[in-house]
Residue frames as a rotation matrix with the C-alpha (Angstrom) as fourth column:
UNK 1
-0.553 -0.583 -0.595 84.08
0.825 -0.480 -0.296 120.66
-0.113 -0.655 0.747 99.34
UNK 2
0.621 0.784 -0.006 81.90
0.782 -0.620 -0.067 123.68
-0.056 0.037 -0.998 100.17
UNK 3
0.394 -0.449 0.802 83.07
0.193 -0.813 -0.550 127.31
0.899 0.371 -0.233 99.72
UNK 4
0.770 -0.080 0.633 83.54
-0.593 -0.455 0.664 127.63
0.235 -0.887 -0.398 103.44
UNK 5
0.814 -0.505 0.287 85.78
0.321 0.803 0.502 124.55
-0.484 -0.317 0.816 103.46
UNK 6
0.485 -0.633 0.603 87.85
0.763 -0.031 -0.646 126.05
0.428 0.773 0.468 100.68
UNK 7
0.569 -0.176 0.803 88.25
-0.300 -0.954 0.004 129.23
0.766 -0.243 -0.596 102.74
UNK 8
0.877 -0.181 0.446 89.26
-0.384 0.295 0.875 127.16
-0.290 -0.938 0.189 105.65
UNK 9
0.611 -0.679 0.407 91.90
0.748 0.664 -0.017 125.26
-0.258 0.314 0.913 103.57
UNK 10
0.424 -0.488 0.763 93.23
0.440 -0.625 -0.645 128.50
0.791 0.609 -0.051 102.14
UNK 11
0.690 -0.159 0.706 93.74
-0.596 -0.679 0.429 129.88
0.411 -0.717 -0.563 105.64
UNK 12
0.852 -0.395 0.345 95.50
0.060 0.727 0.684 126.76
-0.521 -0.561 0.643 106.62
UNK 13
0.544 -0.646 0.536 97.80
0.818 0.267 -0.509 127.04
0.186 0.715 0.674 103.58
UNK 14
0.630 -0.245 0.737 98.65
-0.047 -0.959 -0.278 130.60
0.775 0.141 -0.616 104.46
UNK 15
0.965 -0.249 0.089 100.32
-0.079 0.051 0.996 129.46
-0.252 -0.967 0.030 107.67
UNK 16
0.249 -0.927 0.281 103.57
0.809 0.359 0.465 128.53
-0.532 0.112 0.839 105.75
UNK 17
0.047 -0.262 0.964 103.51
0.887 -0.433 -0.161 131.82
0.460 0.862 0.212 103.73
UNK 18
0.832 0.542 0.119 102.66
0.451 -0.784 0.426 134.53
0.324 -0.301 -0.897 106.09
UNK 19
0.565 -0.679 -0.469 106.20
0.367 -0.302 0.880 135.08
-0.739 -0.669 0.078 107.49
UNK 20
0.998 -0.059 0.007 107.40
-0.017 -0.387 -0.922 135.70
0.057 0.920 -0.387 103.92
UNK 21
0.553 -0.828 -0.096 110.78
0.672 0.511 -0.536 134.28
0.493 0.232 0.839 104.49
UNK 22
-0.445 -0.806 0.391 112.58
0.318 -0.550 -0.772 135.94
0.837 -0.219 0.501 107.29
UNK 23
-0.299 0.278 0.913 112.07
-0.717 -0.697 -0.022 137.61
0.630 -0.661 0.408 110.66
UNK 24
0.321 0.392 -0.862 111.96
0.200 0.861 0.467 134.35
0.926 -0.322 0.198 112.53
UNK 25
-0.153 -0.314 0.937 111.95
-0.914 -0.316 -0.255 134.37
0.376 -0.895 -0.238 116.31
UNK 26
0.516 0.330 -0.790 112.30
-0.293 0.935 0.200 130.64
0.805 0.128 0.580 116.95
UNK 27
0.173 -0.471 0.865 113.35
-0.917 0.243 0.316 128.42
-0.359 -0.848 -0.390 119.81
UNK 28
0.387 0.003 0.922 113.28
0.117 0.992 -0.052 125.30
-0.915 0.128 0.383 117.62
UNK 29
-0.310 -0.582 -0.752 115.79
-0.642 -0.454 0.617 125.62
-0.701 0.674 -0.233 114.77
UNK 30
-0.873 -0.018 0.488 114.86
0.271 0.814 0.514 122.40
-0.406 0.580 -0.706 113.11
UNK 31
0.000 0.994 0.106 111.26
0.805 0.063 -0.589 123.49
-0.593 0.085 -0.801 112.81
UNK 32
0.413 0.086 -0.907 112.22
-0.163 -0.973 -0.166 126.90
-0.896 0.216 -0.388 111.51
UNK 33
-0.628 -0.729 -0.271 114.40
-0.447 0.054 0.893 125.45
-0.637 0.682 -0.360 108.87
UNK 34
-0.716 0.405 0.569 111.73
0.623 0.738 0.259 123.19
-0.315 0.540 -0.780 107.60
UNK 35
0.394 0.872 -0.290 109.09
0.602 -0.483 -0.636 125.96
-0.694 0.076 -0.716 107.59
UNK 36
0.108 -0.412 -0.905 111.53
-0.482 -0.818 0.314 128.16
-0.869 0.402 -0.287 105.62
UNK 37
-0.877 -0.438 0.196 112.16
-0.071 0.523 0.850 125.43
-0.474 0.731 -0.490 103.16
UNK 38
-0.251 0.876 0.412 108.45
0.889 0.377 -0.259 125.12
-0.382 0.302 -0.873 102.48
UNK 39
0.511 0.421 -0.749 108.19
0.152 -0.902 -0.404 128.84
-0.846 0.092 -0.525 101.99
UNK 40
-0.371 -0.784 -0.498 110.99
-0.518 -0.271 0.812 128.74
-0.771 0.559 -0.305 99.51
UNK 41
-0.799 0.201 0.567 109.25
0.486 0.772 0.411 125.91
-0.355 0.604 -0.714 97.62
UNK 42
0.169 0.985 0.022 106.00
0.848 -0.134 -0.513 127.82
-0.503 0.105 -0.858 97.59
UNK 43
0.623 0.139 -0.770 107.46
-0.041 -0.977 -0.209 131.15
-0.781 0.162 -0.603 96.50
UNK 44
0.109 -0.721 -0.684 110.44
-0.884 -0.386 0.265 130.16
-0.455 0.576 -0.679 94.25
UNK 45
0.807 0.237 -0.541 110.27
-0.481 0.795 -0.369 126.50
0.343 0.558 0.756 93.52
UNK 46
0.934 -0.356 0.021 112.59
0.291 0.795 0.533 123.62
-0.206 -0.491 0.846 93.99
UNK 47
0.369 -0.850 0.375 115.64
0.681 -0.027 -0.732 125.04
0.633 0.525 0.569 92.21
UNK 48
0.208 -0.249 0.946 115.86
-0.412 -0.899 -0.146 127.91
0.887 -0.360 -0.290 94.77
UNK 49
0.918 0.237 0.318 115.95
-0.380 0.296 0.876 125.45
0.113 -0.925 0.362 97.75
UNK 50
0.049 -0.855 -0.516 119.30
0.206 0.514 -0.833 124.72
0.977 -0.065 0.201 99.42
UNK 51
0.451 0.016 -0.892 120.48
0.872 0.207 0.444 124.38
0.192 -0.978 0.079 102.95
UNK 52
-0.697 -0.698 -0.166 122.67
0.716 -0.691 -0.097 127.47
-0.047 -0.186 0.981 102.54
UNK 53
-0.606 0.495 0.622 119.75
0.012 -0.777 0.629 129.57
0.795 0.389 0.466 101.41
UNK 54
0.432 0.822 -0.371 117.56
0.366 0.216 0.905 128.28
0.824 -0.527 -0.208 104.21
UNK 55
0.049 -0.559 -0.828 120.27
0.997 -0.026 0.077 129.04
-0.065 -0.829 0.556 106.81
UNK 56
-0.885 -0.367 0.287 120.61
0.414 -0.902 0.120 132.61
0.215 0.225 0.950 105.33
UNK 57
-0.273 0.855 0.441 116.88
-0.070 -0.475 0.877 133.23
0.960 0.209 0.189 105.50
UNK 58
0.574 0.500 -0.648 116.48
0.579 0.311 0.753 131.91
0.579 -0.808 -0.111 109.03
UNK 59
0.631 -0.390 0.671 119.49
-0.496 -0.868 -0.038 133.93
0.597 -0.308 -0.741 110.12
UNK 60
0.751 -0.509 0.421 121.93
-0.187 0.447 0.874 131.33
-0.633 -0.736 0.241 111.29
UNK 61
-0.224 -0.947 -0.232 125.37
-0.719 0.000 0.695 130.13
-0.658 0.322 -0.681 110.12
UNK 62
0.096 0.136 -0.986 125.77
-0.935 0.353 -0.042 128.00
0.342 0.926 0.161 107.06
UNK 63
-0.725 -0.492 -0.481 126.88
-0.284 0.851 -0.442 125.10
0.627 -0.184 -0.757 109.24
UNK 64
-0.646 0.457 0.611 123.99
-0.727 -0.122 -0.676 125.36
-0.235 -0.881 0.411 111.73
UNK 65
0.399 0.882 -0.251 121.53
-0.917 0.384 -0.109 123.19
0.000 0.273 0.962 109.70
UNK 66
-0.125 -0.539 -0.833 124.06
-0.483 0.767 -0.423 120.40
0.867 0.349 -0.356 109.63
UNK 67
-0.861 -0.100 0.499 123.40
-0.505 0.300 -0.809 119.73
-0.069 -0.949 -0.309 113.32
UNK 68
-0.086 0.936 0.341 119.84
-0.565 0.236 -0.790 118.63
-0.821 -0.260 0.509 112.25
UNK 69
0.915 0.402 0.046 120.24
-0.140 0.421 -0.896 117.56
-0.379 0.813 0.441 108.63
UNK 70
0.116 -0.950 0.290 123.46
0.154 0.306 0.940 115.86
-0.981 -0.064 0.182 107.64
UNK 71
-0.855 -0.270 0.443 122.59
0.448 0.049 0.893 116.14
-0.263 0.962 0.079 103.93
UNK 72
-0.757 0.584 -0.292 120.08
-0.651 -0.707 0.275 117.82
-0.046 0.399 0.916 101.65
UNK 73
-0.402 0.622 -0.672 118.15
-0.109 0.696 0.710 114.54
0.909 0.359 -0.212 101.30
UNK 74
-0.589 0.234 -0.774 117.70
0.798 0.322 -0.510 114.42
0.130 -0.917 -0.377 105.12
UNK 75
-0.844 0.302 -0.442 116.32
-0.090 -0.894 -0.439 117.98
-0.528 -0.331 0.782 104.93
UNK 76
-0.616 0.652 -0.442 114.01
-0.684 -0.164 0.711 117.19
0.391 0.740 0.548 102.11
UNK 77
-0.526 0.444 -0.725 112.70
0.378 0.886 0.268 114.24
0.761 -0.133 -0.634 103.94
UNK 78
-0.723 0.203 -0.661 111.81
0.601 -0.288 -0.746 116.51
-0.342 -0.936 0.086 106.87
UNK 79
-0.794 0.406 -0.452 110.21
-0.525 -0.833 0.175 118.97
-0.306 0.376 0.875 104.48
UNK 80
-0.596 0.564 -0.571 108.20
-0.334 0.472 0.816 116.17
0.730 0.677 -0.093 102.82
UNK 81
-0.619 0.373 -0.691 107.06
0.742 0.568 -0.357 114.85
0.259 -0.734 -0.628 106.30
UNK 82
-0.719 0.368 -0.590 105.73
0.115 -0.773 -0.623 118.32
-0.686 -0.516 0.513 107.09
UNK 83
-0.710 0.466 -0.527 104.05
-0.686 -0.291 0.667 118.48
0.157 0.835 0.527 103.67
UNK 84
-0.539 0.552 -0.637 102.20
0.281 0.830 0.482 115.15
0.794 0.081 -0.602 104.56
UNK 85
-0.654 0.323 -0.684 101.14
0.697 -0.095 -0.711 116.63
-0.294 -0.942 -0.163 107.93
UNK 86
-0.765 0.307 -0.567 99.79
-0.355 -0.935 -0.028 119.66
-0.538 0.180 0.824 106.08
UNK 87
-0.660 0.519 -0.543 97.86
-0.464 0.286 0.838 117.38
0.591 0.805 0.052 103.68
UNK 88
-0.661 0.402 -0.634 96.52
0.658 0.717 -0.231 115.46
0.362 -0.570 -0.738 106.60
UNK 89
-0.667 0.366 -0.649 95.16
0.340 -0.625 -0.703 118.67
-0.663 -0.690 0.292 108.10
UNK 90
-0.745 0.348 -0.569 93.78
-0.657 -0.534 0.533 119.76
-0.118 0.771 0.626 104.74
UNK 91
-0.636 0.543 -0.548 91.83
0.065 0.745 0.663 116.51
0.769 0.386 -0.510 104.52
UNK 92
-0.632 0.377 -0.677 90.51
0.769 0.199 -0.607 117.04
-0.094 -0.904 -0.416 108.01
UNK 93
-0.709 0.334 -0.621 89.27
-0.194 -0.939 -0.284 120.48
-0.678 -0.081 0.731 107.06
UNK 94
-0.747 0.378 -0.546 87.71
-0.584 0.019 0.812 119.15
0.318 0.925 0.206 103.97
UNK 95
-0.589 0.509 -0.628 85.77
0.405 0.858 0.315 116.53
0.699 -0.069 -0.711 105.92
UNK 96
-0.953 0.157 -0.259 84.45
0.166 -0.445 -0.880 118.96
-0.254 -0.882 0.398 108.47
UNK 97
-0.369 0.907 -0.204 80.66
-0.588 -0.397 -0.705 118.79
-0.720 -0.140 0.679 108.70
UNK 98
-0.179 0.289 -0.940 80.40
-0.900 0.338 0.275 116.22
0.397 0.896 0.200 105.73
UNK 99
-0.170 0.264 0.949 78.42
-0.693 0.653 -0.306 113.12
-0.701 -0.710 0.072 106.81
UNK 100
0.852 0.518 -0.073 77.40
-0.431 0.615 -0.660 111.38
-0.297 0.594 0.748 103.51
UNK 101
0.369 -0.738 0.565 79.93
0.194 0.655 0.730 108.65
-0.909 -0.159 0.385 102.73
UNK 102
0.410 -0.197 0.890 80.18
0.911 0.040 -0.411 109.46
0.045 0.980 0.196 99.00
UNK 103
0.820 -0.092 0.565 80.77
0.065 -0.965 -0.253 113.10
0.568 0.244 -0.786 99.71
UNK 104
0.752 -0.611 0.246 83.34
-0.341 -0.041 0.939 112.26
-0.564 -0.791 -0.239 102.33
UNK 105
0.225 -0.708 0.669 85.30
0.684 0.604 0.408 110.22
-0.693 0.366 0.621 99.87
UNK 106
0.537 0.029 0.843 84.93
0.760 -0.452 -0.468 112.87
0.367 0.892 -0.264 97.31
UNK 107
0.970 -0.135 0.203 86.16
-0.212 -0.878 0.429 115.55
0.121 -0.459 -0.880 99.75
UNK 108
0.537 -0.808 0.243 89.25
-0.010 0.282 0.959 113.56
-0.843 -0.518 0.144 100.54
UNK 109
0.161 -0.396 0.904 90.05
0.941 0.337 -0.020 113.10
-0.297 0.854 0.427 96.86
UNK 110
0.701 0.166 0.694 89.47
0.459 -0.849 -0.260 116.81
0.546 0.501 -0.671 96.18
UNK 111
0.913 -0.406 -0.044 91.64
-0.182 -0.502 0.845 117.74
-0.365 -0.764 -0.532 99.15
UNK 112
0.204 -0.860 0.468 94.56
0.573 0.492 0.655 115.90
-0.794 0.135 0.593 97.49
UNK 113
0.183 -0.035 0.983 93.98
0.943 -0.276 -0.185 117.85
0.277 0.961 -0.017 94.30
UNK 114
0.908 0.227 0.353 93.65
0.144 -0.959 0.246 121.12
0.394 -0.172 -0.903 96.13
UNK 115
0.688 -0.721 -0.081 96.89
0.031 -0.083 0.996 120.51
-0.725 -0.688 -0.035 97.96
UNK 116
-0.012 -0.727 0.687 98.89
0.873 0.327 0.362 119.67
-0.488 0.604 0.630 94.76
UNK 117
0.236 0.062 0.970 97.73
0.797 -0.583 -0.157 122.80
0.556 0.810 -0.187 93.00
UNK 118
0.967 0.105 0.232 98.34
-0.041 -0.836 0.547 125.02
0.251 -0.539 -0.804 96.09
UNK 119
0.512 -0.822 0.251 101.77
-0.564 -0.100 0.820 123.56
-0.648 -0.561 -0.515 96.80
UNK 120
0.937 0.048 -0.345 103.04
-0.313 0.553 -0.772 122.16
0.154 0.832 0.533 93.45
UNK 121
0.047 -0.987 -0.153 106.84
-0.606 0.094 -0.790 122.22
0.794 0.130 -0.594 94.29
UNK 122
-0.354 -0.137 0.925 106.23
-0.910 0.282 -0.306 120.76
-0.219 -0.950 -0.225 97.84
UNK 123
0.639 0.750 0.172 103.98
-0.630 0.638 -0.443 118.14
-0.442 0.175 0.880 96.28
UNK 124
0.731 -0.439 -0.523 106.81
-0.327 0.447 -0.832 117.00
0.599 0.779 0.183 94.02
UNK 125
-0.386 -0.856 0.343 109.20
-0.763 0.088 -0.640 116.77
0.518 -0.509 -0.687 96.81
UNK 126
-0.064 0.450 0.890 106.69
-0.845 0.450 -0.289 114.64
-0.531 -0.771 0.352 98.79
UNK 127
0.678 0.487 0.550 106.08
-0.181 0.836 -0.517 112.21
-0.712 0.251 0.655 95.93
UNK 128
0.792 -0.372 -0.484 108.97
-0.550 -0.091 -0.830 112.66
0.265 0.924 -0.276 93.49
UNK 129
0.715 -0.613 -0.336 112.42
0.483 0.781 -0.395 111.04
0.505 0.120 0.855 93.19
UNK 130
0.322 -0.638 0.700 114.28
-0.482 -0.747 -0.458 113.76
0.815 -0.190 -0.548 95.26
UNK 131
-0.046 -0.207 0.977 114.24
-0.917 0.398 0.041 111.34
-0.397 -0.894 -0.208 98.28
UNK 132
-0.235 -0.069 -0.969 115.38
-0.789 0.597 0.149 108.08
0.568 0.800 -0.195 96.75
UNK 133
-0.530 0.085 -0.844 114.84
0.325 0.939 -0.109 105.84
0.783 -0.332 -0.526 99.77
UNK 134
-0.095 0.632 0.769 111.87
-0.550 -0.678 0.489 107.15
0.830 -0.376 0.412 101.68
UNK 135
0.728 0.432 -0.533 111.65
0.080 0.718 0.691 104.08
0.681 -0.546 0.488 103.89
UNK 136
-0.236 -0.905 -0.354 114.95
0.725 0.078 -0.684 105.28
0.647 -0.418 0.638 105.58
UNK 137
-0.871 0.018 0.491 113.09
-0.237 -0.891 -0.387 108.17
0.431 -0.454 0.780 107.23
UNK 138
-0.672 0.603 -0.429 110.61
0.736 0.605 -0.304 107.00
0.076 -0.520 -0.851 109.87
UNK 139
-0.531 0.459 -0.712 109.19
0.106 -0.798 -0.594 110.53
-0.841 -0.391 0.374 110.43
UNK 140
-0.621 0.284 -0.730 108.30
-0.768 -0.405 0.496 110.72
-0.155 0.869 0.469 106.69
UNK 141
-0.792 0.371 -0.486 106.88
0.077 0.849 0.522 107.20
0.606 0.376 -0.701 106.53
UNK 142
-0.638 0.580 -0.506 104.69
0.717 0.208 -0.666 107.91
-0.281 -0.788 -0.548 109.54
UNK 143
-0.516 0.440 -0.734 103.40
-0.204 -0.896 -0.394 111.11
-0.832 -0.053 0.553 108.29
UNK 144
-0.713 0.189 -0.675 102.67
-0.682 0.035 0.731 109.74
0.162 0.981 0.104 104.85
UNK 145
-0.800 0.400 -0.447 100.90
0.342 0.916 0.209 106.70
0.493 0.014 -0.870 106.25
UNK 146
-0.601 0.582 -0.547 98.79
0.499 -0.261 -0.826 108.81
-0.624 -0.770 -0.134 108.58
UNK 147
-0.494 0.381 -0.782 97.65
-0.646 -0.763 0.037 111.03
-0.582 0.523 0.623 105.66
UNK 148
-0.755 0.143 -0.640 96.93
-0.438 0.616 0.655 107.94
0.488 0.775 -0.403 103.50
UNK 149
-0.907 0.357 -0.222 94.93
0.413 0.657 -0.631 106.46
-0.080 -0.664 -0.744 106.40
UNK 150
-0.475 0.767 -0.431 92.22
-0.302 -0.602 -0.739 109.16
-0.826 -0.221 0.518 106.11
UNK 151
-0.320 0.286 -0.903 91.67
-0.946 -0.050 0.319 108.12
0.047 0.957 0.287 102.41
UNK 152
-0.820 -0.019 -0.572 91.54
-0.068 0.996 0.065 104.42
0.568 0.093 -0.818 103.32
UNK 153
-0.768 0.614 -0.181 88.99
0.346 0.160 -0.925 105.03
-0.539 -0.773 -0.335 106.05
UNK 154
-0.310 0.686 -0.658 86.86
-0.674 -0.646 -0.357 107.09
-0.670 0.333 0.663 103.69
UNK 155
-0.502 0.072 -0.862 86.96
-0.714 0.527 0.460 104.24
0.488 0.847 -0.213 101.13
UNK 156
-0.932 0.122 -0.342 85.98
0.267 0.869 -0.417 101.72
0.246 -0.479 -0.842 103.84
UNK 157
-0.626 0.736 -0.255 83.11
-0.032 -0.352 -0.936 103.83
-0.779 -0.578 0.244 104.93
UNK 158
-0.324 0.462 -0.826 81.90
-0.897 -0.427 0.113 104.21
-0.301 0.777 0.553 101.47
UNK 159
-0.669 -0.037 -0.742 82.07
-0.461 0.804 0.375 100.59
0.583 0.593 -0.555 100.68
UNK 160
-0.907 0.350 -0.235 80.27
0.396 0.517 -0.759 99.70
-0.145 -0.781 -0.607 103.93
UNK 161
-0.432 0.807 -0.402 77.49
-0.363 -0.564 -0.742 102.15
-0.825 -0.175 0.537 103.10
UNK 162
-0.151 0.383 -0.912 77.09
-0.988 -0.036 0.148 100.58
0.024 0.923 0.384 99.75
UNK 163
0.668 0.434 0.604 76.96
-0.554 0.832 0.015 97.03
-0.496 -0.345 0.797 101.25
UNK 164
0.571 -0.580 -0.581 80.26
-0.473 0.346 -0.810 96.01
0.671 0.737 -0.077 99.65
UNK 165
0.790 -0.348 -0.505 82.74
0.558 0.748 0.358 93.59
0.253 -0.565 0.785 101.20
UNK 166
0.864 -0.503 0.011 85.27
-0.438 -0.741 0.509 95.31
-0.248 -0.444 -0.861 103.37
UNK 167
0.341 -0.783 0.521 87.85
0.467 0.622 0.629 92.74
-0.816 0.029 0.577 102.02
UNK 168
0.345 -0.165 0.924 88.06
0.913 -0.172 -0.371 95.17
0.220 0.971 0.091 99.04
UNK 169
0.922 0.050 -0.383 89.06
0.203 -0.907 0.370 98.17
-0.329 -0.419 -0.846 101.09
UNK 170
0.065 -0.963 -0.260 92.85
0.095 -0.254 0.963 97.93
-0.993 -0.088 0.075 100.32
UNK 171
-0.562 -0.329 0.759 92.64
0.760 0.155 0.631 97.34
-0.325 0.932 0.163 96.53
UNK 172
0.472 0.772 0.426 89.82
0.851 -0.525 0.008 99.93
0.230 0.359 -0.905 96.30
UNK 173
0.758 -0.270 -0.594 91.90
0.201 -0.770 0.606 102.41
-0.621 -0.579 -0.529 98.32
UNK 174
-0.280 -0.956 0.084 94.79
0.356 -0.022 0.934 101.93
-0.892 0.291 0.347 96.02
UNK 175
-0.275 0.362 0.891 92.57
0.949 -0.045 0.311 102.55
0.152 0.931 -0.331 92.95
UNK 176
0.849 0.527 -0.037 91.14
0.525 -0.834 0.168 105.75
0.058 -0.162 -0.985 94.58
UNK 177
0.375 -0.751 -0.543 94.67
0.140 -0.534 0.834 106.97
-0.917 -0.389 -0.095 95.41
UNK 178
-0.499 -0.575 0.648 95.75
0.687 0.193 0.700 106.27
-0.528 0.795 0.298 91.86
UNK 179
0.176 0.627 0.759 92.91
0.932 -0.355 0.078 108.31
0.318 0.693 -0.647 90.45
UNK 180
0.939 0.308 -0.150 93.26
0.341 -0.885 0.317 111.31
-0.035 -0.349 -0.936 92.72
UNK 181
0.202 -0.938 -0.283 97.03
0.167 -0.252 0.953 111.36
-0.965 -0.239 0.106 92.74
UNK 182
-0.319 -0.352 0.880 97.15
0.890 0.208 0.406 111.01
-0.326 0.913 0.246 88.94
UNK 183
0.488 0.526 0.696 94.88
0.724 -0.689 0.013 114.05
0.487 0.498 -0.718 88.35
UNK 184
0.913 -0.146 -0.382 96.67
0.178 -0.699 0.693 115.94
-0.368 -0.700 -0.612 91.12
UNK 185
-0.059 -0.994 0.093 100.01
0.470 0.054 0.881 115.32
-0.880 0.096 0.464 89.56
UNK 186
-0.190 0.074 0.979 98.70
0.973 -0.117 0.198 116.44
0.129 0.990 -0.049 86.15
UNK 187
0.741 0.589 0.321 97.05
0.518 -0.807 0.286 119.65
0.428 -0.045 -0.903 87.57
UNK 188
0.661 -0.509 -0.551 100.15
0.370 -0.417 0.830 120.52
-0.652 -0.753 -0.087 89.60
UNK 189
-0.557 -0.806 0.198 102.11
0.549 -0.179 0.816 120.99
-0.623 0.564 0.542 86.36
UNK 190
0.258 0.771 -0.582 100.22
0.117 -0.623 -0.773 124.07
-0.959 0.132 -0.251 84.97
UNK 191
-0.368 -0.480 -0.797 102.39
-0.688 -0.435 0.580 124.28
-0.625 0.762 -0.170 81.84
UNK 192
-0.994 -0.105 -0.035 101.25
-0.105 0.799 0.591 120.89
-0.034 0.591 -0.806 80.62
UNK 193
-0.659 0.749 -0.067 97.71
0.748 0.642 -0.167 120.69
-0.082 -0.161 -0.984 81.88
UNK 194
-0.394 0.630 -0.669 95.89
0.332 -0.582 -0.743 123.97
-0.857 -0.515 0.020 82.58
UNK 195
-0.631 0.115 -0.767 95.62
-0.651 -0.617 0.443 125.15
-0.422 0.779 0.464 78.94
UNK 196
-0.863 0.251 -0.439 94.03
-0.142 0.713 0.687 121.87
0.485 0.655 -0.579 78.03
UNK 197
-0.403 0.673 -0.620 91.60
0.769 0.617 0.169 121.23
0.497 -0.409 -0.766 80.93
UNK 198
0.506 0.660 0.556 90.83
0.291 -0.737 0.610 124.74
0.812 -0.147 -0.565 82.18
UNK 199
-0.511 -0.706 0.490 91.70
-0.132 -0.499 -0.856 126.79
0.849 -0.502 0.163 85.26
UNK 200
0.143 0.550 0.823 89.24
-0.971 -0.084 0.225 125.34
0.193 -0.831 0.522 87.84
UNK 201
-0.682 -0.549 -0.483 90.89
-0.469 0.835 -0.288 122.15
0.562 0.030 -0.827 89.24
UNK 202
-0.789 0.430 0.439 88.18
-0.323 0.318 -0.891 121.57
-0.523 -0.845 -0.112 91.81
UNK 203
0.200 0.910 -0.364 85.44
-0.825 -0.045 -0.564 121.60
-0.529 0.413 0.741 89.16
UNK 204
0.005 -0.348 -0.938 87.49
-0.788 0.576 -0.217 119.21
0.615 0.740 -0.272 86.93
UNK 205
-0.896 -0.442 0.048 88.11
-0.378 0.700 -0.606 117.02
0.234 -0.561 -0.794 89.99
UNK 206
-0.367 0.836 0.408 84.47
-0.564 0.148 -0.812 116.82
-0.740 -0.528 0.417 90.87
UNK 207
0.468 0.456 -0.757 83.70
-0.884 0.226 -0.410 115.68
-0.016 0.861 0.509 87.30
UNK 208
-0.175 -0.685 -0.707 86.58
-0.651 0.619 -0.439 113.17
0.739 0.383 -0.555 87.11
UNK 209
-0.924 -0.250 0.289 86.25
-0.378 0.493 -0.783 111.74
0.053 -0.833 -0.550 90.59
UNK 210
-0.121 0.953 0.277 82.52
-0.771 0.086 -0.631 111.46
-0.626 -0.290 0.724 90.31
UNK 211
0.419 0.153 -0.895 83.02
-0.810 0.510 -0.291 109.28
0.412 0.847 0.337 87.18
UNK 212
-0.519 -0.734 -0.438 85.51
-0.428 0.667 -0.610 107.17
0.740 -0.129 -0.660 89.14
UNK 213
-0.758 0.316 0.570 83.31
-0.526 0.221 -0.821 106.71
-0.386 -0.922 -0.001 92.21
UNK 214
0.317 0.930 -0.186 80.49
-0.884 0.219 -0.412 105.62
-0.343 0.295 0.892 90.00
UNK 215
0.252 -0.370 -0.894 82.78
-0.609 0.658 -0.444 102.99
0.752 0.656 -0.059 88.45
UNK 216
-0.779 -0.533 0.331 83.89
-0.550 0.327 -0.768 101.95
0.301 -0.781 -0.548 91.99
UNK 217
-0.075 0.843 0.533 80.32
-0.878 0.198 -0.435 100.83
-0.472 -0.501 0.726 92.67
UNK 218
0.732 0.424 -0.534 80.39
-0.665 0.614 -0.424 98.47
0.147 0.666 0.732 89.82
UNK 219
0.132 -0.833 -0.538 83.85
-0.407 0.449 -0.795 97.02
0.904 0.324 -0.280 90.64
UNK 220
-0.585 -0.451 0.674 84.12
-0.770 0.048 -0.636 96.79
0.254 -0.891 -0.376 94.47
C-alpha cells in the first residue's frame, strides 16, 4: 500500500468521524443512527454504545430507534453491516493502481489490518460475539460476503499468475483470511500487542504477510 493509498484510506475513514456526534440534518433516521453508532464506537468504545445514547446524540426520542431496530442486537447487526461496507471500500482504495497479483493480494491483506487498527471497537462488533446469530441478518451477511469476495478474487488472481490450480482458491482464501484476520485482531488490541511488536502495524503486516505469501507458493 503506497503512501498515497494510505492518505486516501485515512480520508475515507474520516467520513464517519467528521460530524463529531451531533448536528445531524438527516432525512434517513436509520442511516443517521448507524452512523452515530459508529462514531460512538470510534470515539468512546463499545461500552459507551446504547440505543438511548444514539437517540440522544441524533436528537430524536428514545423510542424512535425502535421503529428501525427492535433490539440492540438488531442495531449492532446494522452497524456491523456498515462496517463491512467500509472495509470493502477500504480494500478498493488499497487496490487502486496496483496491477501485480502479489502486490494486490498483499494490499487486500494490509487493508484488513489497517481497518482493524483504525476502527478497533467497530472491528470487534463485526467479528465478535456481540451478534450471536449473524446468519439471521441478510444485510450483514451480504455486506460481509461482498467484502470477503475481494480477498477471494485476489487469491484467485495470485494463484492463476503462479500457474497454480484454481481448485485451491477456496482453501487458500481461508488460509489467507486466517492470517490477515489473526494479525489484525492482535493489532487491534493495543494493550496486549503494541508494546511487543511495535507501533507500525503496516510495516509488521508487510513482513508477516510477505512470509505467509511465500509459504502459499509452496502449498497451493
